[in-house]
N, C-alpha and C positions, 0 to 999 in steps of 0.2 A: 537795686536791679539784680537779677537772679545770679548773673556770673561776676559779682563784684570783686569775689577773692580769686578771680581765675588764673592771675600770676602764681599764687600760692598753690593751687590744686595741681598744676602742671609745672611746677619748679622751673620758672624763669621763662614762661611764654606761655601765649594765649592758646585757646581751643584750636583756632584756626593755624597757628605757626606749628603747633604740636601735630595736627593731622599732617600738614605737608611735610614733616618731618618721618612721621610713619610713612606715607606714601612714596617718598623717596628711597627709604630703607626696607620695606617689607616685601614680602613675595609677590612679586608682580602680578601672578596669575590671581590672588586674592584681592589686590587691589583692581584689578580691573573688574573681577566679579561683583565687588561691593558697588562700586561707580557703575557698573551696568543694571546694577538692581536699582541703584538709585535714579538713573534716568529713565529707567522702564517706569517706575512709580511716577515720577514728574509725567511722564508722556499720556499714563492711566491718568491720572487728577486732570491734566488739562483735557483730554478727551470728554471726562465727566462734566468739567465745566462749561466745555463748548455746547455739550447736549443739552445742557440744564438752561444756561442762560444765554449762549450763542459767544461766537468769537471777538467781536467789538466789544460788548459788555465786560468778557473776561479781560481784556486787554485794560479797558478803560479803568476797572477794578483793581488790577494789579498796579497801574501806574499812581492810581489815587492813594492806595496802601503803601507804596514805596516812599512817598513823601510824607504822608501824615501818620504811621505806624512805625517810625524808624526806631524806637527802643524795644517794640514788640518783635520786628524784623531782625534786630541784632541779637536780642534773647534766641530767638528760634534758631539762626544760621549758628550761634555758638553751641547750641544743644544739638543741632545735627552734625557738627563736626567733633562733638564729643563722641556721639552716636557711631560715627562712622569709623573714629579711631578705635574706639572699643571693639566693633565689629571685626575690624581688621586684626588688630592685636588677639583676640580671642581665636582666631582662626590661625593666625601665625606661630603659634607656639609650637 
């Protein structure tokens, strides 16, 4: 697993818990800006998928992958938490 030693990297917490620690304590405007960028990206990706394969096929594929690719999904989520945390921290200095 890619994030096997995540507790060590973040000194007593997972990337998700550290992300929320940062979100609650960082500059609110920076957090809002990063979350807005993430939602915008998600909307663009959904629009692209809906255009390419259709809304029903997209929803079906999301459901299928949610239950079949749990390890890959968990790794991706941890990676995104780390990325967002880094984006917020680098701008919060």
